N, CA, C and O atoms as CSV, one atom per row, in Angstrom:
chain,resi,resn,atom,element,x,y,z
A,1,MET,N,N,2.147,4.751,9.189
A,1,MET,CA,C,1.980,4.981,7.767
A,1,MET,C,C,2.129,6.485,7.513
A,1,MET,O,O,1.526,7.302,8.211
A,2,ILE,N,N,2.905,6.828,6.548
A,2,ILE,CA,C,3.143,8.234,6.211
A,2,ILE,C,C,2.149,8.659,5.131
A,2,ILE,O,O,2.013,7.995,4.103
A,3,GLU,N,N,1.464,9.763,5.373
A,3,GLU,CA,C,0.536,10.277,4.365
A,3,GLU,C,C,1.328,11.058,3.327
A,3,GLU,O,O,2.204,11.853,3.670
A,4,ILE,N,N,1.020,10.832,2.083
A,4,ILE,CA,C,1.753,11.470,0.992
A,4,ILE,C,C,0.748,12.013,-0.023
A,4,ILE,O,O,-0.281,11.390,-0.286
A,5,ASN,N,N,1.056,13.173,-0.586
A,5,ASN,CA,C,0.121,13.850,-1.489
A,5,ASN,C,C,0.751,14.287,-2.806
A,5,ASN,O,O,0.157,15.080,-3.536
A,6,ASN,N,N,1.920,13.794,-3.118
A,6,ASN,CA,C,2.641,14.264,-4.287
A,6,ASN,C,C,3.018,13.075,-5.169
A,6,ASN,O,O,3.760,12.191,-4.740
A,7,LYS,N,N,2.509,13.055,-6.396
A,7,LYS,CA,C,2.762,11.934,-7.308
A,7,LYS,C,C,4.242,11.766,-7.613
A,7,LYS,O,O,4.739,10.640,-7.650
A,8,GLU,N,N,4.956,12.869,-7.832
A,8,GLU,CA,C,6.385,12.788,-8.148
A,8,GLU,C,C,7.171,12.185,-6.991
A,8,GLU,O,O,8.112,11.420,-7.200
A,9,GLU,N,N,6.777,12.535,-5.768
A,9,GLU,CA,C,7.446,11.995,-4.582
A,9,GLU,C,C,7.223,10.487,-4.483
A,9,GLU,O,O,8.145,9.743,-4.149
A,10,ILE,N,N,6.016,10.040,-4.769
A,10,ILE,CA,C,5.715,8.604,-4.747
A,10,ILE,C,C,6.545,7.870,-5.794
A,10,ILE,O,O,7.126,6.822,-5.510
A,11,LEU,N,N,6.599,8.414,-6.986
A,11,LEU,CA,C,7.367,7.767,-8.054
A,11,LEU,C,C,8.844,7.683,-7.695
A,11,LEU,O,O,9.504,6.692,-8.007
A,12,GLU,N,N,9.367,8.716,-7.043
A,12,GLU,CA,C,10.763,8.712,-6.606
A,12,GLU,C,C,10.990,7.655,-5.521
A,12,GLU,O,O,11.999,6.950,-5.537
A,13,ILE,N,N,10.056,7.551,-4.587
A,13,ILE,CA,C,10.151,6.541,-3.527
A,13,ILE,C,C,10.149,5.146,-4.129
A,13,ILE,O,O,10.949,4.297,-3.734
A,14,LEU,N,N,9.260,4.903,-5.079
A,14,LEU,CA,C,9.179,3.590,-5.716
A,14,LEU,C,C,10.461,3.248,-6.461
A,14,LEU,O,O,10.880,2.091,-6.495
A,15,GLU,N,N,11.072,4.248,-7.049
A,15,GLU,CA,C,12.313,4.041,-7.802
A,15,GLU,C,C,13.486,3.695,-6.888
A,15,GLU,O,O,14.357,2.910,-7.262
A,16,LYS,N,N,13.508,4.282,-5.688
A,16,LYS,CA,C,14.666,4.142,-4.801
A,16,LYS,C,C,14.509,3.082,-3.716
A,16,LYS,O,O,15.491,2.735,-3.060
A,17,SER,N,N,13.310,2.563,-3.511
A,17,SER,CA,C,13.057,1.644,-2.396
A,17,SER,C,C,12.895,0.209,-2.872
A,17,SER,O,O,12.396,-0.046,-3.968
A,18,ASN,N,N,13.326,-0.723,-2.026
A,18,ASN,CA,C,13.188,-2.144,-2.343
A,18,ASN,C,C,11.771,-2.647,-2.175
A,18,ASN,O,O,11.300,-3.482,-2.947
A,19,CYS,N,N,11.091,-2.131,-1.154
A,19,CYS,CA,C,9.796,-2.685,-0.794
A,19,CYS,C,C,8.883,-1.574,-0.283
A,19,CYS,O,O,9.203,-0.906,0.701
A,20,VAL,N,N,7.733,-1.374,-0.959
A,20,VAL,CA,C,6.824,-0.271,-0.624
A,20,VAL,C,C,5.382,-0.767,-0.655
A,20,VAL,O,O,4.992,-1.551,-1.520
A,21,LEU,N,N,4.599,-0.283,0.317
A,21,LEU,CA,C,3.168,-0.522,0.336
A,21,LEU,C,C,2.477,0.821,0.218
A,21,LEU,O,O,2.765,1.743,0.981
A,22,LEU,N,N,1.559,0.935,-0.743
A,22,LEU,CA,C,0.734,2.130,-0.897
A,22,LEU,C,C,-0.695,1.761,-0.519
A,22,LEU,O,O,-1.289,0.851,-1.096
A,23,TYR,N,N,-1.235,2.481,0.457
A,23,TYR,CA,C,-2.598,2.239,0.932
A,23,TYR,C,C,-3.465,3.403,0.477
A,23,TYR,O,O,-3.296,4.531,0.940
A,24,PHE,N,N,-4.392,3.126,-0.430
A,24,PHE,CA,C,-5.313,4.141,-0.937
A,24,PHE,C,C,-6.622,4.012,-0.165
A,24,PHE,O,O,-7.305,2.990,-0.241
A,25,GLY,N,N,-6.961,5.064,0.577
A,25,GLY,CA,C,-8.197,5.077,1.341
A,25,GLY,C,C,-8.982,6.336,1.037
A,25,GLY,O,O,-8.462,7.275,0.433
A,26,ALA,N,N,-10.230,6.352,1.456
A,26,ALA,CA,C,-11.087,7.508,1.215
A,26,ALA,C,C,-11.689,7.987,2.528
A,26,ALA,O,O,-11.864,7.211,3.468
A,27,THR,N,N,-12.001,9.269,2.576
A,27,THR,CA,C,-12.681,9.794,3.753
A,27,THR,C,C,-14.096,9.237,3.780
A,27,THR,O,O,-14.691,8.992,2.730
A,28,ASN,N,N,-14.624,9.043,4.953
A,28,ASN,CA,C,-15.962,8.476,5.155
A,28,ASN,C,C,-16.101,7.055,4.626
A,28,ASN,O,O,-17.187,6.639,4.221
A,29,CYS,N,N,-15.007,6.319,4.630
A,29,CYS,CA,C,-15.015,4.905,4.207
A,29,CYS,C,C,-14.738,4.067,5.459
A,29,CYS,O,O,-13.614,4.030,5.960
A,30,SER,N,N,-15.773,3.401,5.949
A,30,SER,CA,C,-15.621,2.648,7.195
A,30,SER,C,C,-14.650,1.480,7.046
A,30,SER,O,O,-13.897,1.186,7.974
A,31,VAL,N,N,-14.653,0.815,5.904
A,31,VAL,CA,C,-13.722,-0.294,5.669
A,31,VAL,C,C,-12.283,0.229,5.700
A,31,VAL,O,O,-11.398,-0.410,6.269
A,32,CYS,N,N,-12.056,1.385,5.088
A,32,CYS,CA,C,-10.716,1.985,5.070
A,32,CYS,C,C,-10.222,2.269,6.480
A,32,CYS,O,O,-9.071,1.994,6.818
A,33,GLU,N,N,-11.105,2.820,7.292
A,33,GLU,CA,C,-10.735,3.193,8.656
A,33,GLU,C,C,-10.452,1.983,9.534
A,33,GLU,O,O,-9.563,2.042,10.384
A,34,VAL,N,N,-11.177,0.897,9.352
A,34,VAL,CA,C,-10.978,-0.309,10.146
A,34,VAL,C,C,-9.758,-1.085,9.674
A,34,VAL,O,O,-9.000,-1.604,10.494
A,35,LEU,N,N,-9.560,-1.171,8.379
A,35,LEU,CA,C,-8.482,-1.977,7.818
A,35,LEU,C,C,-7.106,-1.334,7.962
A,35,LEU,O,O,-6.116,-2.036,8.172
A,36,ARG,N,N,-7.032,-0.025,7.853
A,36,ARG,CA,C,-5.736,0.658,7.861
A,36,ARG,C,C,-4.883,0.340,9.089
A,36,ARG,O,O,-3.719,-0.020,8.913
A,37,PRO,N,N,-5.391,0.449,10.334
A,37,PRO,CA,C,-4.530,0.125,11.483
A,37,PRO,C,C,-4.116,-1.345,11.521
A,37,PRO,O,O,-3.026,-1.670,11.992
A,38,LYS,N,N,-4.975,-2.229,11.030
A,38,LYS,CA,C,-4.624,-3.653,10.997
A,38,LYS,C,C,-3.476,-3.906,10.029
A,38,LYS,O,O,-2.533,-4.627,10.351
A,39,ILE,N,N,-3.558,-3.316,8.854
A,39,ILE,CA,C,-2.501,-3.470,7.862
A,39,ILE,C,C,-1.200,-2.853,8.374
A,39,ILE,O,O,-0.125,-3.440,8.251
A,40,GLU,N,N,-1.322,-1.654,8.952
A,40,GLU,CA,C,-0.149,-0.949,9.460
A,40,GLU,C,C,0.570,-1.773,10.536
A,40,GLU,O,O,1.794,-1.900,10.504
A,41,MET,N,N,-0.179,-2.326,11.474
A,41,MET,CA,C,0.413,-3.139,12.534
A,41,MET,C,C,0.997,-4.431,11.973
A,41,MET,O,O,2.077,-4.863,12.377
A,42,ASN,N,N,0.280,-5.035,11.050
A,42,ASN,CA,C,0.729,-6.277,10.430
A,42,ASN,C,C,2.054,-6.084,9.687
A,42,ASN,O,O,2.968,-6.896,9.825
A,43,ILE,N,N,2.153,-5.030,8.913
A,43,ILE,CA,C,3.378,-4.753,8.161
A,43,ILE,C,C,4.527,-4.451,9.113
A,43,ILE,O,O,5.632,-4.962,8.934
A,44,SER,N,N,4.276,-3.627,10.120
A,44,SER,CA,C,5.321,-3.270,11.087
A,44,SER,C,C,5.844,-4.506,11.814
A,44,SER,O,O,7.041,-4.612,12.080
A,45,PHE,N,N,4.957,-5.431,12.133
A,45,PHE,CA,C,5.337,-6.622,12.878
A,45,PHE,C,C,6.005,-7.684,11.994
A,45,PHE,O,O,7.026,-8.254,12.379
A,46,ASN,N,N,5.439,-7.950,10.822
A,46,ASN,CA,C,5.908,-9.056,9.974
A,46,ASN,C,C,6.899,-8.648,8.883
A,46,ASN,O,O,7.740,-9.451,8.480
A,47,PHE,N,N,6.804,-7.420,8.408
A,47,PHE,CA,C,7.639,-6.968,7.283
A,47,PHE,C,C,8.221,-5.594,7.617
A,47,PHE,O,O,7.889,-4.602,6.969
A,48,SER,N,N,9.067,-5.542,8.604
A,48,SER,CA,C,9.523,-4.271,9.174
A,48,SER,C,C,10.313,-3.398,8.197
A,48,SER,O,O,10.399,-2.187,8.400
A,49,LYS,N,N,10.877,-3.966,7.169
A,49,LYS,CA,C,11.663,-3.176,6.210
A,49,LYS,C,C,10.814,-2.597,5.079
A,49,LYS,O,O,11.319,-1.862,4.231
A,50,MET,N,N,9.535,-2.928,5.073
A,50,MET,CA,C,8.635,-2.414,4.039
A,50,MET,C,C,8.192,-1.002,4.425
A,50,MET,O,O,7.743,-0.769,5.547
A,51,LYS,N,N,8.322,-0.072,3.491
A,51,LYS,CA,C,7.883,1.303,3.727
A,51,LYS,C,C,6.393,1.389,3.436
A,51,LYS,O,O,5.904,0.804,2.469
A,52,GLN,N,N,5.665,2.135,4.292
A,52,GLN,CA,C,4.218,2.231,4.184
A,52,GLN,C,C,3.792,3.676,3.942
A,52,GLN,O,O,4.248,4.591,4.628
A,53,TYR,N,N,2.914,3.869,2.960
A,53,TYR,CA,C,2.421,5.210,2.646
A,53,TYR,C,C,0.914,5.174,2.460
A,53,TYR,O,O,0.357,4.218,1.921
A,54,TYR,N,N,0.271,6.237,2.919
A,54,TYR,CA,C,-1.174,6.383,2.809
A,54,TYR,C,C,-1.485,7.506,1.823
A,54,TYR,O,O,-0.897,8.585,1.889
A,55,ILE,N,N,-2.412,7.241,0.911
A,55,ILE,CA,C,-2.867,8.253,-0.044
A,55,ILE,C,C,-4.378,8.381,0.102
A,55,ILE,O,O,-5.107,7.395,-0.005
A,56,ASN,N,N,-4.839,9.599,0.347
A,56,ASN,CA,C,-6.271,9.869,0.428
A,56,ASN,C,C,-6.798,9.993,-1.006
A,56,ASN,O,O,-6.478,10.943,-1.720
A,57,SER,N,N,-7.596,9.033,-1.401
A,57,SER,CA,C,-8.099,8.975,-2.780
A,57,SER,C,C,-8.976,10.168,-3.141
A,57,SER,O,O,-8.979,10.607,-4.291
A,58,ASN,N,N,-9.713,10.690,-2.179
A,58,ASN,CA,C,-10.602,11.833,-2.454
A,58,ASN,C,C,-9.822,13.097,-2.778
A,58,ASN,O,O,-10.260,13.897,-3.604
A,59,GLN,N,N,-8.684,13.286,-2.145
A,59,GLN,CA,C,-7.910,14.515,-2.298
A,59,GLN,C,C,-6.825,14.427,-3.356
A,59,GLN,O,O,-6.259,15.452,-3.738
A,60,ASN,N,N,-6.523,13.237,-3.833
A,60,ASN,CA,C,-5.401,13.054,-4.759
A,60,ASN,C,C,-5.826,12.285,-6.003
A,60,ASN,O,O,-5.355,11.176,-6.257
A,61,LEU,N,N,-6.708,12.881,-6.758
A,61,LEU,CA,C,-7.226,12.200,-7.952
A,61,LEU,C,C,-6.153,11.954,-9.002
A,61,LEU,O,O,-6.241,10.980,-9.750
A,62,ASP,N,N,-5.144,12.813,-9.074
A,62,ASP,CA,C,-4.065,12.598,-10.034
A,62,ASP,C,C,-3.271,11.338,-9.691
A,62,ASP,O,O,-2.841,10.612,-10.587
A,63,ILE,N,N,-3.077,11.082,-8.411
A,63,ILE,CA,C,-2.339,9.888,-7.988
A,63,ILE,C,C,-3.182,8.639,-8.200
A,63,ILE,O,O,-2.690,7.637,-8.718
A,64,THR,N,N,-4.454,8.695,-7.801
A,64,THR,CA,C,-5.316,7.518,-7.965
A,64,THR,C,C,-5.502,7.161,-9.436
A,64,THR,O,O,-5.543,5.983,-9.788
A,65,SER,N,N,-5.615,8.161,-10.285
A,65,SER,CA,C,-5.761,7.862,-11.714
A,65,SER,C,C,-4.459,7.305,-12.291
A,65,SER,O,O,-4.497,6.442,-13.168
A,66,HIS,N,N,-3.323,7.779,-11.819
A,66,HIS,CA,C,-2.034,7.268,-12.297
A,66,HIS,C,C,-1.883,5.773,-11.988
A,66,HIS,O,O,-1.355,5.015,-12.801
A,67,PHE,N,N,-2.351,5.362,-10.813
A,67,PHE,CA,C,-2.228,3.962,-10.392
A,67,PHE,C,C,-3.488,3.132,-10.676
A,67,PHE,O,O,-3.592,1.990,-10.230
A,68,ASN,N,N,-4.441,3.706,-11.416
A,68,ASN,CA,C,-5.680,3.006,-11.786
A,68,ASN,C,C,-6.441,2.474,-10.573
A,68,ASN,O,O,-6.801,1.298,-10.517
A,69,ILE,N,N,-6.676,3.351,-9.612
A,69,ILE,CA,C,-7.420,3.001,-8.409
A,69,ILE,C,C,-8.873,3.401,-8.622
A,69,ILE,O,O,-9.171,4.563,-8.897
A,70,PHE,N,N,-9.781,2.426,-8.494
A,70,PHE,CA,C,-11.196,2.674,-8.740
A,70,PHE,C,C,-12.074,2.450,-7.513
A,70,PHE,O,O,-13.259,2.782,-7.533
A,71,SER,N,N,-11.506,1.890,-6.447
A,71,SER,CA,C,-12.289,1.665,-5.228
A,71,SER,C,C,-11.381,1.822,-4.013
A,71,SER,O,O,-10.155,1.796,-4.114
A,72,SER,N,N,-12.025,1.986,-2.869
A,72,SER,CA,C,-11.268,2.142,-1.626
A,72,SER,C,C,-11.763,1.117,-0.620
A,72,SER,O,O,-12.965,0.857,-0.559
A,73,PRO,N,N,-10.893,0.541,0.153
A,73,PRO,CA,C,-9.449,0.709,0.108
A,73,PRO,C,C,-8.820,-0.172,-0.966
A,73,PRO,O,O,-9.350,-1.227,-1.313
A,74,THR,N,N,-7.705,0.273,-1.475
A,74,THR,CA,C,-6.887,-0.515,-2.388
A,74,THR,C,C,-5.461,-0.459,-1.879
A,74,THR,O,O,-4.961,0.606,-1.516
A,75,ILE,N,N,-4.811,-1.608,-1.855
A,75,ILE,CA,C,-3.433,-1.695,-1.394
A,75,ILE,C,C,-2.575,-2.181,-2.552
A,75,ILE,O,O,-2.877,-3.194,-3.182
A,76,LEU,N,N,-1.501,-1.444,-2.825
A,76,LEU,CA,C,-0.531,-1.854,-3.838
A,76,LEU,C,C,0.775,-2.186,-3.138
A,76,LEU,O,O,1.235,-1.432,-2.280
A,77,VAL,N,N,1.370,-3.310,-3.503
A,77,VAL,CA,C,2.650,-3.717,-2.939
A,77,VAL,C,C,3.668,-3.748,-4.070
A,77,VAL,O,O,3.464,-4.401,-5.094
A,78,PHE,N,N,4.767,-3.030,-3.864
A,78,PHE,CA,C,5.829,-2.932,-4.861
A,78,PHE,C,C,7.115,-3.538,-4.321
A,78,PHE,O,O,7.479,-3.310,-3.167
A,79,PHE,N,N,7.800,-4.307,-5.151
A,79,PHE,CA,C,9.140,-4.791,-4.849
A,79,PHE,C,C,10.052,-4.315,-5.963
A,79,PHE,O,O,9.825,-4.609,-7.137
A,80,GLU,N,N,11.082,-3.579,-5.587
A,80,GLU,CA,C,12.083,-3.045,-6.504
A,80,GLU,C,C,11.442,-2.267,-7.649
A,80,GLU,O,O,11.819,-2.419,-8.811
A,81,GLY,N,N,10.463,-1.429,-7.299
A,81,GLY,CA,C,9.843,-0.530,-8.257
A,81,GLY,C,C,8.751,-1.118,-9.122
A,81,GLY,O,O,8.141,-0.404,-9.918
A,82,LYS,N,N,8.491,-2.417,-8.981
A,82,LYS,CA,C,7.468,-3.069,-9.811
A,82,LYS,C,C,6.295,-3.508,-8.936
A,82,LYS,O,O,6.474,-4.007,-7.825
A,83,GLU,N,N,5.104,-3.309,-9.468
A,83,GLU,CA,C,3.918,-3.723,-8.720
A,83,GLU,C,C,3.884,-5.241,-8.637
A,83,GLU,O,O,3.886,-5.939,-9.651
A,84,PHE,N,N,3.854,-5.732,-7.409
A,84,PHE,CA,C,3.817,-7.172,-7.162
A,84,PHE,C,C,2.386,-7.667,-6.960
A,84,PHE,O,O,1.984,-8.690,-7.513
A,85,LYS,N,N,1.631,-6.921,-6.160
A,85,LYS,CA,C,0.290,-7.377,-5.831
A,85,LYS,C,C,-0.630,-6.192,-5.603
A,85,LYS,O,O,-0.194,-5.128,-5.164
A,86,ARG,N,N,-1.904,-6.383,-5.903
A,86,ARG,CA,C,-2.938,-5.367,-5.737
A,86,ARG,C,C,-4.087,-6.022,-4.973
A,86,ARG,O,O,-4.609,-7.063,-5.373
A,87,TYR,N,N,-4.463,-5.391,-3.869
A,87,TYR,CA,C,-5.551,-5.897,-3.038
A,87,TYR,C,C,-6.643,-4.847,-2.972
A,87,TYR,O,O,-6.355,-3.655,-2.869
A,88,GLY,N,N,-7.877,-5.273,-3.030
A,88,GLY,CA,C,-8.975,-4.336,-2.968
A,88,GLY,C,C,-10.085,-4.804,-2.055
A,88,GLY,O,O,-10.405,-5.991,-1.980
A,89,ARG,N,N,-10.659,-3.844,-1.367
A,89,ARG,CA,C,-11.861,-3.997,-0.546
A,89,ARG,C,C,-11.726,-5.036,0.562
A,89,ARG,O,O,-11.254,-4.701,1.649
A,90,ASN,N,N,-12.123,-6.280,0.327
A,90,ASN,CA,C,-12.087,-7.325,1.355
A,90,ASN,C,C,-10.764,-8.072,1.279
A,90,ASN,O,O,-10.456,-8.719,0.278
A,91,ILE,N,N,-9.992,-7.972,2.348
A,91,ILE,CA,C,-8.649,-8.533,2.335
A,91,ILE,C,C,-8.486,-9.489,3.504
A,91,ILE,O,O,-8.783,-9.136,4.646
A,92,SER,N,N,-8.015,-10.698,3.224
A,92,SER,CA,C,-7.677,-11.651,4.264
A,92,SER,C,C,-6.221,-11.407,4.666
A,92,SER,O,O,-5.324,-11.479,3.826
A,93,LEU,N,N,-5.989,-11.120,5.941
A,93,LEU,CA,C,-4.616,-10.861,6.392
A,93,LEU,C,C,-3.731,-12.091,6.264
A,93,LEU,O,O,-2.530,-11.959,6.030
A,94,ASP,N,N,-4.301,-13.289,6.413
A,94,ASP,CA,C,-3.517,-14.518,6.262
A,94,ASP,C,C,-3.023,-14.679,4.829
A,94,ASP,O,O,-1.850,-14.977,4.601
A,95,ILE,N,N,-3.909,-14.483,3.874
A,95,ILE,CA,C,-3.521,-14.580,2.459
A,95,ILE,C,C,-2.538,-13.475,2.117
A,95,ILE,O,O,-1.546,-13.711,1.428
A,96,PHE,N,N,-2.809,-12.277,2.594
A,96,PHE,CA,C,-1.925,-11.125,2.395
A,96,PHE,C,C,-0.508,-11.464,2.880
A,96,PHE,O,O,0.461,-11.252,2.151
A,97,ASN,N,N,-0.386,-11.984,4.096
A,97,ASN,CA,C,0.921,-12.324,4.659
A,97,ASN,C,C,1.627,-13.408,3.862
A,97,ASN,O,O,2.818,-13.293,3.572
A,98,ASN,N,N,0.911,-14.446,3.512
A,98,ASN,CA,C,1.524,-15.559,2.777
A,98,ASN,C,C,2.038,-15.124,1.406
A,98,ASN,O,O,3.116,-15.545,0.984
A,99,GLU,N,N,1.287,-14.300,0.725
A,99,GLU,CA,C,1.697,-13.876,-0.615
A,99,GLU,C,C,2.911,-12.942,-0.566
A,99,GLU,O,O,3.796,-13.029,-1.417
A,100,ILE,N,N,2.951,-12.068,0.410
A,100,ILE,CA,C,4.056,-11.111,0.497
A,100,ILE,C,C,5.317,-11.755,1.079
A,100,ILE,O,O,6.432,-11.415,0.683
A,101,LYS,N,N,5.137,-12.669,2.004
A,101,LYS,CA,C,6.263,-13.266,2.728
A,101,LYS,C,C,7.309,-13.878,1.798
A,101,LYS,O,O,8.509,-13.686,1.997
A,102,ARG,N,N,6.864,-14.602,0.802
A,102,ARG,CA,C,7.779,-15.297,-0.103
A,102,ARG,C,C,8.734,-14.330,-0.785
A,102,ARG,O,O,9.948,-14.531,-0.753
A,103,LEU,N,N,8.203,-13.296,-1.394
A,103,LEU,CA,C,9.049,-12.345,-2.106
A,103,LEU,C,C,9.838,-11.456,-1.139
A,103,LEU,O,O,10.982,-11.097,-1.419
A,104,TYR,N,N,9.236,-11.106,-0.021
A,104,TYR,CA,C,9.913,-10.288,0.991
A,104,TYR,C,C,11.196,-10.985,1.458
A,104,TYR,O,O,12.247,-10.356,1.583
A,105,GLU,N,N,11.093,-12.294,1.713
A,105,GLU,CA,C,12.261,-13.052,2.164
A,105,GLU,C,C,13.328,-13.153,1.080
A,105,GLU,O,O,14.518,-13.226,1.388
A,106,MET,N,N,12.916,-13.157,-0.177
A,106,MET,CA,C,13.884,-13.202,-1.267
A,106,MET,C,C,14.631,-11.872,-1.384
A,106,MET,O,O,15.830,-11.854,-1.658
A,107,VAL,N,N,13.924,-10.763,-1.176
A,107,VAL,CA,C,14.535,-9.434,-1.299
A,107,VAL,C,C,15.414,-9.123,-0.094
A,107,VAL,O,O,16.482,-8.529,-0.238
A,108,PHE,N,N,14.963,-9.526,1.099
A,108,PHE,CA,C,15.733,-9.244,2.318
A,108,PHE,C,C,16.301,-10.515,2.871
A,108,PHE,O,O,16.982,-10.492,3.897
């Protein structure tokens, strides 16, 4: 997962990419720390063409406010520049995979 700190760069990535995952986490958030490697491995294994980015919510308030992020962790999944799904806090990897798989296969 690539850490990113620039709102304009994120908006440009979303505009130019078919499939993007934004992972919003916070420092000193145990759920964020445990979930991030699981999501990263899951995406790399099951959805290899999806680009993954990490945003530290504590350090990037302009980005979190732009995307209406109110808790950590929050995961946003975009297909062709549009938000497809938003996941927060407690996430089932099975449900996550099933929901993304359908649209991922249509795009790729």
